[in-house]
Structures are given as C-alpha cells and as structure tokens.
N, C-alpha and C positions, 0 to 999 in steps of 0.2 A: 158387489161384485168390483170387481177388477177389470179393466179394460184400460191394457196398456200404450201408454199415447205415440211409441212411433209403430204402430200398427195403423192399418186402413180400415173401412169397416164398413158394411153395407148393407139393408135396410133386410136383409134375408137371413142377419147372424150369422153372416160368417167373417172373417176378418183374414189381412194378408199383409204378409214381409215382406219389401221388394230389395232385393239383395241383386242392384246391376238388371240385367230384364230377366233376372228369373225371381220367380219366388217363391213362398210358402202358403200355401191355404188351411186353416180348419172353422170349427164355429166355435161364434164366441162361448164365455163365461156365463150370461145373461141362456143363450139357445142347451147349453148341455145341462144347463137345471130347471128348466122349461122346460125338455126331455124325460130328465129324469135317469135311472143309471144305464148305460149305453150297453147291450149286449150283442151287436152286430155292425160291421161300417160294410158296405159294399161298393167300392168305386170298380167298373171296369172298363174305363175312358183312360186309357193309359195310351200314350201314340196319338189322339184325338186331336183335330183342330176344334176348338167351342167358341163361342158367342159367351158373348158375356150375358149376365145371367138363367146361361145354359145349365141344366141337370148336368152334372157328372158324378151323381151317386145315390146311395142312399145308407142313410143311419137308420139304424133299428133299436129301440129301446122296449121295455118291457111293456107297457100299452101304446105304444104308436112307433112308426114308421112315417119316417121326415127326407122329402128330399134334398140334397144339399145340389149349393146353383154358384157357376163359378161369376168372381169379383166384377174378371175381366176377360174378354179375345185372347186366344194361347192357345199353345199346344203341350197337357197333361206328360209330364214325364217321369215321372216318380209317385208310387200311392208308400205310404207308411208303412215298412215291413210288419213293424211291430202291432200295429193293431187286430192284423188277423188271428192270433195270441191274446192280445189282451184287449179288448174291446174300449173296455175302463178307465185306460186311458186318456180317452178324448173327456172320462168327468175330472178325475185328478189332475189334468195339466193341461187343459185344454192349447192353451201357447207356447208349450215345450210338448215333449214328449204323445200328447195327442195329436200334433197336427195330423192331414189327412192327405193334400197331396203339393207336390211340385209340379210348377209348371214356367215355361218358359212365353212370357206376355208379350205379344203380335204390338203392340204402340204402347212404347210406359206410359206417353200421357194419360191412358184411360185412365191411372191410378189418380190422377188430380179430381174426378171426378169422384170420387168413394170420400165416405164420414172417418173424421175424424173423432178421436176417445172421445171429446166435448159431443159432438156434433150425436153421436151413436148412444151417451149415456142421457145424452134427454130424450132421446126417442125410446130408449127403454123405461123409462120414469125410475 
C-alpha cells in the first residue's frame, strides 16, 4: 500500500496535506481498499467550523457507508467538485484527484499530533 511520507495521517484513515494554514484532506489508500468501490461522496459542511475528529461527511461504497472525520480543527472551504460525477476517483487516486476537502486550519500546531507515514503504516499493519 501507498502512504506518501509528505502527508500526515489519522487513526480514522484520513490524510492531510498542509500548505501554510490551508490543508487538503482525503482518505488513505488503506481506507479506500477496505471500503471497496466508492459510489457516492456526501459532504455538505463547507463554510462550517468543525472540531478535530468531527464528522464532515460520508463516503458510500457498494456495501457500506462510512463517516469522514476532520483531522484537525478548522473551517471547510471547498469540496472536490470532481467527486460528484466521479466518486471512483477516491479509489483510483486517493492522494491526488480523489481528495475530498480543503480547509483552513485553526491551529497549525495541531498537525504535529497526527501520525507520520511510518506510524500510520504500523497502525494498519
């Protein structure tokens, strides 16, 4: 499995790419494999300020629906528009075209509490 080293990870299988006080968030390669074929992504929390680990949406696969958890506290600013017509991008490119949301991070130091690629790889075995 692929866990890019420039990203941070959560125990809930989200990844975060930080650029200044803005971040891009998606689900990991492990998560998309566990879920199977993604058929729908539902995120209606743009503009909302959410706490770390708060649900910001759901992802629906053929057999299940799973909550999406925000890695750090902040405000959602954008949802990936490509996912509406092509939710399968989450399966084919989870760290690229399959990103889920962009956000403004409230406290950049919170990112330090997330897992490195090595720690996340150890978590998922």
